[in-house]
C-alpha angles and dihedrals in degrees: 000000000000126000094262091051091049091052092047091048091052092046093052096042091054088058101041123102111264094245093048100056096102092047090051092048090052092048092049093045090055091051093047090050091053090048090052090050092047092240099109108123137193087252089055089053092050092049090049091052093053094045098044092053089062090056098050128099105262093241091055099051097091092046093052092043089055092050092048091048091051091048093050090051090051090051090051101248 
């Protein structure tokens, strides 16, 4: 895991519901693995966005959506 992934992991885990932390870690680990292999796709990113929102604390959903939107614009999608 690179530094950016570690920061993203920490950011997300701070905002995930207490009982959903392990599920979020598993989801992120799978994405990071695909990124390392060079197989992470735009569709993977979209699926992650949908899934992670269901794991977040309700009061953090809008904040994370805004960050993900900004990130996707920076990536060019």
